[in-house]
C-alpha positions in Angstrom: 39.6 39.5 47.7 40.4 40.6 51.2 39.4 38.8 54.4 36.6 41.2 55.2 34.9 40.6 51.9 35.4 36.8 52.1 33.9 36.8 55.6 31.0 38.8 54.5 30.3 36.5 51.6 30.5 33.5 53.9 28.0 35.1 56.3 25.5 36.0 53.6 25.8 32.8 51.5 22.3 31.5 52.6 20.8 34.9 51.6 22.4 34.7 48.2 20.9 31.2 47.7 17.5 32.7 48.6 18.1 35.5 46.2 18.6 33.0 43.3 15.3 31.3 44.2 13.3 34.6 43.9 11.2 35.3 40.8 13.2 37.1 38.1 11.0 40.2 38.5 12.0 40.4 42.2 15.6 39.8 41.4 15.6 42.6 38.9 14.7 45.3 41.4 16.8 43.9 44.2 20.0 43.4 42.3 21.0 47.1 42.0 20.6 47.3 45.8 23.4 44.7 46.4 27.0 45.5 46.9 29.7 44.8 44.2 30.9 41.7 45.9 27.4 40.3 46.2 26.6 41.1 42.6 29.9 39.4 41.5 29.0 36.3 43.6 25.6 36.1 42.0 27.1 36.5 38.5 29.5 33.6 39.3 26.7 31.4 40.6 24.5 32.0 37.6 27.4 31.3 35.2 27.9 27.9 36.7 24.3 26.7 36.9 23.7 23.4 35.3 27.3 22.7 34.2 30.6 21.8 35.9 33.1 24.6 35.1 36.7 25.2 36.1 37.8 28.5 37.7 39.2 29.6 34.3 35.9 28.8 32.5 33.9 30.7 35.1 36.4 33.5 34.8 36.0 33.8 31.1 32.2 33.8 31.3 32.0 36.4 34.0 35.0 38.7 33.3 36.3 38.0 36.9 39.9 37.0 37.6 40.2 33.2 38.3 41.7 33.7 41.8 38.7 35.9 42.7 36.3 33.2 41.4 38.2 30.6 43.5 38.1 32.8 46.7 34.4 33.6 46.1 33.4 29.9 45.7 35.4 28.9 48.8 33.7 31.7 50.8 30.2 30.7 49.6 30.9 27.0 50.2 32.1 27.8 53.8 28.9 29.7 54.3 26.9 26.6 53.6 26.0 27.1 50.0 25.6 23.7 48.3 28.3 23.8 45.6 29.4 20.6 44.0 32.9 19.8 42.8 33.8 16.9 40.6 37.0 14.8 40.4 38.5 17.2 37.8 38.1 20.2 40.1 35.3 21.7 38.2 32.4 23.3 40.2 28.6 23.5 39.7 26.0 25.5 41.6 22.5 24.4 42.4 19.9 25.6 39.9 18.2 28.7 41.0 15.2 30.9 40.0 11.6 29.9 40.1 9.6 29.5 36.9 6.3 30.2 38.6 4.6 33.6 39.1 4.0 35.0 42.6 0.5 35.9 43.7 0.0 38.8 46.1 -2.3 37.9 48.9 -4.5 40.7 50.2 
């Protein structure tokens, strides 16, 4: 990952966290509008929800190279995304997605 992409992911990390909290129906129509790096970051975050995983485990789940996973996680963490790392070096993302339906106010 080049520096421009890493800087962009660092800058938009809060927006990606907000994306993960959207209702799945909203995520469905917004996802294709995102760039490739943003889609990959979301895929990585979703793969690690609820479990501590190493870079290699995340890489195997997402089909992304382990060094790209590492660089993506560091960029998102630098951007303020609340990622947890345990003593063995495995990472976990906060749970995302809402289980409730949205109501449209008119």
